C-alpha positions as protocol buffer text, in pm:
chain_id: "A"
residue {
  index: 1
  type: MET
  ca { x: 15759 y: 7448 z: 17258 }
}
residue {
  index: 2
  type: PRO
  ca { x: 15680 y: 7091 z: 17364 }
}
residue {
  index: 3
  type: ASP
  ca { x: 15377 y: 7019 z: 17575 }
}
residue {
  index: 4
  type: SER
  ca { x: 15481 y: 6970 z: 17933 }
}
residue {
  index: 5
  type: PRO
  ca { x: 15282 y: 6715 z: 18131 }
}
residue {
  index: 6
  type: SER
  ca { x: 15041 y: 6865 z: 18377 }
}
residue {
  index: 7
  type: PRO
  ca { x: 15149 y: 6828 z: 18739 }
}
residue {
  index: 8
  type: GLN
  ca { x: 14976 y: 6552 z: 18927 }
}
residue {
  index: 9
  type: GLN
  ca { x: 14743 y: 6663 z: 19202 }
}
residue {
  index: 10
  type: PRO
  ca { x: 14717 y: 6494 z: 19541 }
}
residue {
  index: 11
  type: ASN
  ca { x: 14474 y: 6205 z: 19549 }
}
residue {
  index: 12
  type: SER
  ca { x: 14253 y: 6248 z: 19857 }
}
residue {
  index: 13
  type: VAL
  ca { x: 14075 y: 5916 z: 19795 }
}
residue {
  index: 14
  type: GLY
  ca { x: 14412 y: 5742 z: 19761 }
}
residue {
  index: 15
  type: ASN
  ca { x: 14535 y: 5909 z: 20080 }
}
residue {
  index: 16
  type: ALA
  ca { x: 14226 y: 5791 z: 20269 }
}
residue {
  index: 17
  type: SER
  ca { x: 14282 y: 5440 z: 20134 }
}
residue {
  index: 18
  type: MET
  ca { x: 14645 y: 5445 z: 20247 }
}
residue {
  index: 19
  type: TRP
  ca { x: 14563 y: 5560 z: 20600 }
}
residue {
  index: 20
  type: LEU
  ca { x: 14279 y: 5308 z: 20637 }
}
residue {
  index: 21
  type: GLY
  ca { x: 14509 y: 5035 z: 20506 }
}
residue {
  index: 22
  type: ILE
  ca { x: 14780 y: 5128 z: 20757 }
}
residue {
  index: 23
  type: ALA
  ca { x: 14529 y: 5127 z: 21041 }
}
residue {
  index: 24
  type: SER
  ca { x: 14377 y: 4797 z: 20932 }
}
residue {
  index: 25
  type: ALA
  ca { x: 14704 y: 4610 z: 20890 }
}
residue {
  index: 26
  type: ALA
  ca { x: 14846 y: 4740 z: 21218 }
}
residue {
  index: 27
  type: LEU
  ca { x: 14529 y: 4673 z: 21419 }
}
residue {
  index: 28
  type: VAL
  ca { x: 14465 y: 4326 z: 21277 }
}
residue {
  index: 29
  type: PHE
  ca { x: 14826 y: 4228 z: 21340 }
}
residue {
  index: 30
  type: GLY
  ca { x: 14821 y: 4363 z: 21697 }
}
residue {
  index: 31
  type: ILE
  ca { x: 14486 y: 4209 z: 21783 }
}
residue {
  index: 32
  type: GLY
  ca { x: 14585 y: 3877 z: 21626 }
}
residue {
  index: 33
  type: MET
  ca { x: 14911 y: 3865 z: 21822 }
}
residue {
  index: 34
  type: CYS
  ca { x: 14721 y: 3950 z: 22140 }
}
residue {
  index: 35
  type: ALA
  ca { x: 14476 y: 3667 z: 22071 }
}
residue {
  index: 36
  type: LEU
  ca { x: 14758 y: 3420 z: 22005 }
}
residue {
  index: 37
  type: THR
  ca { x: 14921 y: 3526 z: 22332 }
}
residue {
  index: 38
  type: GLY
  ca { x: 14589 y: 3481 z: 22511 }
}
residue {
  index: 39
  type: LEU
  ca { x: 14559 y: 3135 z: 22363 }
}
residue {
  index: 40
  type: ASN
  ca { x: 14906 y: 3039 z: 22484 }
}
residue {
  index: 41
  type: GLN
  ca { x: 14848 y: 3188 z: 22830 }
}
residue {
  index: 42
  type: ARG
  ca { x: 14496 y: 3042 z: 22852 }
}
residue {
  index: 43
  type: TRP
  ca { x: 14306 y: 3367 z: 22910 }
}
residue {
  index: 44
  type: ILE
  ca { x: 14149 y: 3375 z: 22564 }
}
residue {
  index: 45
  type: GLN
  ca { x: 13812 y: 3265 z: 22709 }
}
residue {
  index: 46
  type: LEU
  ca { x: 13794 y: 3594 z: 22901 }
}
residue {
  index: 47
  type: ALA
  ca { x: 13877 y: 3825 z: 22611 }
}
residue {
  index: 48
  type: GLY
  ca { x: 13788 y: 3619 z: 22302 }
}
residue {
  index: 49
  type: THR
  ca { x: 13466 y: 3799 z: 22209 }
}
residue {
  index: 50
  type: PRO
  ca { x: 13602 y: 4156 z: 22235 }
}
residue {
  index: 51
  type: LEU
  ca { x: 13914 y: 4054 z: 22043 }
}
residue {
  index: 52
  type: PHE
  ca { x: 13698 y: 3898 z: 21770 }
}
residue {
  index: 53
  type: VAL
  ca { x: 13478 y: 4208 z: 21740 }
}
residue {
  index: 54
  type: CYS
  ca { x: 13781 y: 4438 z: 21724 }
}
residue {
  index: 55
  type: GLY
  ca { x: 13947 y: 4209 z: 21468 }
}
residue {
  index: 56
  type: VAL
  ca { x: 13639 y: 4203 z: 21245 }
}
residue {
  index: 57
  type: SER
  ca { x: 13611 y: 4582 z: 21266 }
}
residue {
  index: 58
  type: SER
  ca { x: 13976 y: 4621 z: 21173 }
}
residue {
  index: 59
  type: ALA
  ca { x: 13941 y: 4379 z: 20882 }
}
residue {
  index: 60
  type: PHE
  ca { x: 13641 y: 4585 z: 20765 }
}
residue {
  index: 61
  type: LEU
  ca { x: 13867 y: 4891 z: 20760 }
}
residue {
  index: 62
  type: GLY
  ca { x: 14087 y: 4691 z: 20527 }
}
residue {
  index: 63
  type: LEU
  ca { x: 13795 y: 4622 z: 20296 }
}
residue {
  index: 64
  type: LEU
  ca { x: 13712 y: 4994 z: 20294 }
}
residue {
  index: 65
  type: ALA
  ca { x: 14076 y: 5066 z: 20208 }
}
residue {
  index: 66
  type: VAL
  ca { x: 14054 y: 4823 z: 19916 }
}
residue {
  index: 67
  type: VAL
  ca { x: 13738 y: 4988 z: 19782 }
}
residue {
  index: 68
  type: LEU
  ca { x: 13886 y: 5337 z: 19819 }
}
residue {
  index: 69
  type: GLY
  ca { x: 14214 y: 5219 z: 19667 }
}
residue {
  index: 70
  type: ILE
  ca { x: 14034 y: 5092 z: 19360 }
}
residue {
  index: 71
  type: ALA
  ca { x: 13837 y: 5417 z: 19337 }
}
residue {
  index: 72
  type: GLY
  ca { x: 14157 y: 5619 z: 19377 }
}
residue {
  index: 73
  type: MET
  ca { x: 14315 y: 5447 z: 19079 }
}
residue {
  index: 74
  type: PHE
  ca { x: 14071 y: 5609 z: 18838 }
}
residue {
  index: 75
  type: GLY
  ca { x: 14129 y: 5976 z: 18922 }
}
residue {
  index: 76
  type: ARG
  ca { x: 14239 y: 6185 z: 18626 }
}
residue {
  index: 77
  type: ASP
  ca { x: 14570 y: 6372 z: 18669 }
}
residue {
  index: 78
  type: LYS
  ca { x: 14601 y: 6237 z: 19021 }
}
residue {
  index: 79
  type: SER
  ca { x: 14885 y: 6048 z: 19179 }
}
residue {
  index: 80
  type: ARG
  ca { x: 14804 y: 5677 z: 19203 }
}
residue {
  index: 81
  type: SER
  ca { x: 15084 y: 5577 z: 19438 }
}
residue {
  index: 82
  type: THR
  ca { x: 14891 y: 5623 z: 19763 }
}
residue {
  index: 83
  type: ALA
  ca { x: 14591 y: 5441 z: 19616 }
}
residue {
  index: 84
  type: ILE
  ca { x: 14814 y: 5143 z: 19529 }
}
residue {
  index: 85
  type: VAL
  ca { x: 14973 y: 5140 z: 19875 }
}
residue {
  index: 86
  type: GLY
  ca { x: 14629 y: 5163 z: 20039 }
}
residue {
  index: 87
  type: LEU
  ca { x: 14498 y: 4882 z: 19821 }
}
residue {
  index: 88
  type: ILE
  ca { x: 14788 y: 4654 z: 19915 }
}
residue {
  index: 89
  type: LEU
  ca { x: 14772 y: 4734 z: 20287 }
}
residue {
  index: 90
  type: GLY
  ca { x: 14394 y: 4696 z: 20290 }
}
residue {
  index: 91
  type: LEU
  ca { x: 14424 y: 4353 z: 20130 }
}
residue {
  index: 92
  type: LEU
  ca { x: 14693 y: 4263 z: 20382 }
}
residue {
  index: 93
  type: GLY
  ca { x: 14474 y: 4366 z: 20677 }
}
residue {
  index: 94
  type: ALA
  ca { x: 14166 y: 4191 z: 20540 }
}
residue {
  index: 95
  type: CYS
  ca { x: 14357 y: 3870 z: 20461 }
}
residue {
  index: 96
  type: MET
  ca { x: 14546 y: 3853 z: 20791 }
}
residue {
  index: 97
  type: PHE
  ca { x: 14223 y: 3824 z: 20988 }
}
residue {
  index: 98
  type: PRO
  ca { x: 14115 y: 3484 z: 20849 }
}
residue {
  index: 99
  type: GLY
  ca { x: 14474 y: 3368 z: 20887 }
}
residue {
  index: 100
  type: PHE
  ca { x: 14475 y: 3455 z: 21255 }
}
residue {
  index: 101
  type: LEU
  ca { x: 14136 y: 3287 z: 21296 }
}
residue {
  index: 102
  type: ARG
  ca { x: 14274 y: 2967 z: 21145 }
}
residue {
  index: 103
  type: ALA
  ca { x: 14583 y: 2984 z: 21366 }
}
residue {
  index: 104
  type: ILE
  ca { x: 14373 y: 3035 z: 21680 }
}
residue {
  index: 105
  type: GLY
  ca { x: 14119 y: 2770 z: 21583 }
}
residue {
  index: 106
  type: GLY
  ca { x: 14395 y: 2517 z: 21524 }
}
residue {
  index: 107
  type: GLY
  ca { x: 14288 y: 2439 z: 21169 }
}
């Protein structure tokens, strides 16, 4: 009888990476769009600091998702798909933040 491959177990680290990546990408995008709207409507001076702090915090969630995504790739007999998705979304969230800063700063 041939050896059947063992079933893959859920990857809790990969799942955490995926959820943090989703939160980071969504929050950075939303906060960045809000800041761009504030720039166009000229109320960015009133809300610039809270938007910056929230954006940095959301980008940090992306960095955590990247770290957890890398860690989730090395689990034995664990599904790696959620770790890969979390890694990609975490990178997206972390990289969108400097992009929005450049767009708002005009440079």
